[in-house]
N, C-alpha and C positions, 0 to 999 in steps of 0.2 A: 303567514301570521299577519296581524292586522296593520303592524307598522313596517316601515322601510328598514329597520335595523335587525330584522330576523328574530328579535326576541320579544317576549311579552312584557307590557307593562305592568305595574302594580294594580291598575285598574281592570286590565284584562285578565290577569290571574283571579282577581276576586270575583270576576263575572263567571268564570268557569267553575269556581268553587261554590257559588251561591246555591244553585239548585240542590247540590249535594248537602250542604248545611241545613237548607230548608226542609228537605226530606227527613234527614236523621233528626232535626229539631222537633218535628210533629211527632215522631216516635218517641223521642226523649220526653216530651210532655206527658205523653201517656204513661210512660214508666214512671216518672215523678209522681204523678197522681195516684198510681197503685202504690208506691213506696211510702206515700206521706204518713198514712196511719199504720203502716206495717214497719218495714225494715228501718225506715228512717226514725220512727217514733221508738222502735226497740233501742237503737243506738243513742237517741236523745235521753232516754231514761236511764240506760247504762252510765252515760256520762254524768247525769245529775246525781244519781246514786253514789258515784265515786266523790263527787264534790262535796256531798252532804257528810260522807264519812270522814272527809279530811277537815271539814269546817269545825273548828274548836268552839265556835259560838253557840252551837246546839248542845243540849244535854243529851245524855244517852237515850233518854226516853223520847225526846223530840226526834233525834236521829232515827230511832227505831220506827216512829210513827210515819215519818216522812218516806222511808225506805219501803215500809209496808205498802203504803199507797202506790208508790211507783212500781212496786212488783205486781200489784194488782191490775195496774194499767198495762204492764208489760206482758200479762198473759194474754189480754186481748190483742194487743199489737202483734204477738207473735201468731196468735190465730188468723188475724188479717194477713200477715207476711206469708204464712203457709197457703192461705187460700188463693193469694195472688201470685205464688211462686211461678206456676205454670204459665200464666198469662205474660209475666215479665220476661220468663225465658223465651217464650215464642217471640215477643217484641224484640228482644235482644238479637236472636237468630235473624229475624227479618231484617234489622238494621245492618247487621254484619254482612248478610248475603248482598244487600245493596251495595255496601263500601266494596265488597270484593267484586262486584260487577262493574262498578262506576268510577270509583276513586283513582285508580291507577289509570285507567284507559282515558277518562274524560278530564282528568285533572293532573294528577303527579306526573304522568309520562310527558305531558305537553310542557310543564314547568321544568322538568329536567332537561328537555330538548332546549329549551330557551335558554336555561343556564348554561348548557354546552355551547350554544351559539355566542352567548355573551362572553364566556370564557375565552373562547377562540378569538373574538374581536379584541378583547382586552390584551390578551398575549401579542397580538399583532401590532396593537398601538404601542404597547411597551417596547417591543423590538424597534419599531420606527422612532420612538423618543430616544433609546439608547444610541441609535445610528446618527441621529441629528446632534445629540450632545457630543459624540465622538468626532463629528465633522467640525463642529464649532470649536471644540478643544484644540483639534490638530490645526485648524486655521489660526487660533490665537497663538499656539506655540511657534507656528512658523514665521510669526511677526516678532518674537522675543528673542533676545540674546543675554539679557541679564540673567544670571542664576537664580537670584531671589524671586524675580519676576516669573520666571519659569516654575519655580517651587510653588509659588503662590498660585499660579494657573492650574497645576496639577492638583493642588489641595481643593480649589474651588471645583474642579471637575469631579474629583472623588466625591465631594459633598453633594453635587448635582445628581450624580449617579445613585447615591444612597437616597436622596430624596424621592428620586422616580421610583426606586425599588419599593420604598416604603409605601408610596401612592399605589403602586401596582398590587402589592400584597394586600393592602387595605380593600382594594376593589374586588380582588380574588376571593377575599374573605367574605364580603357581602354577597357575592354569588354563591359561595358555599353556603352561607347562612339561609339564603332564600331556598335553596333546595332542601336544606334539612328541615326548615320550617314547614315546607310542604309535606315532606315526608311524616313529620311528627303530628301534623294536624290530625290525621286520620286516627292516631292512637290517644289523641286528646278527646276525639269524640267517643272511641271504644272506652276510655277511661271513665267517663261520665256514664255510658251505658251500664258497665260492669262494676261501677263503684270502685275502680282500682284492682278489681280481681281479675287480672289478665290471665290467659291461658298459658301454659308453658311455651308453646309456639310463638305467641305473642311477644312474651318476655324475651325469647331468643332473638327474634327479628329485631326488636327495638336495641337489644344490647349489641347486635352486630353493626347497626346502623350508627350507634353512639361511638363504637370502635372506630368506624370509618371516618366519621365526623371530626373525632378528636386526634386522629392519627396524624403525626407530623413525620414526614419523609426526612427532613434534615436532622430531627433529633434521633430519629430511629437509626440512621446512617451513623451519626455521631457515637451513639451508645454501642452499636454492633459492627461499625467499620473495622 
């Protein structure tokens, strides 16, 4: 990797992702153009009809006239949607095929490896911090004889260990977040392509990832120990 610390910087991750975003972005623009006067217009008109029906400021006659005009437009919009359906489906398939070929290999696997290396380094640094704190604590204790001073030193040591642990867990969470965000970016792109209409397999993959991401070993052992 480009730096001496074995893991990617945010800039390096962005550089890996850029060609993927650009390729999918071009396809997304084509899909958006095909949907504009079709499926997007249908949804827009459905929403407008619902709002008109709920609006008490219109008379029944006014509501009926507005809805009639909206439905006339909807017929044309549905015709456009049907005419463009195959084109949109082919573009979605092209984009998903590209993601299948490139997202994991060219981006996610590299981010995951980077996160694993960073986690390993963070764990090593945390062990080192604990060892140093222990040495300092033992050194301080060896110089004390007063019971209260010994008690105070133990209290200080306990707090320093706690602070170190909190900082360590925060850094581990940041690493975990980065890996999760890298994973979810693929499904953010698919979400836009499919207008949130994921396949069953796509839903299951996301569900399993979210389970892994939110799983807490300590809480699991506490509840099931």
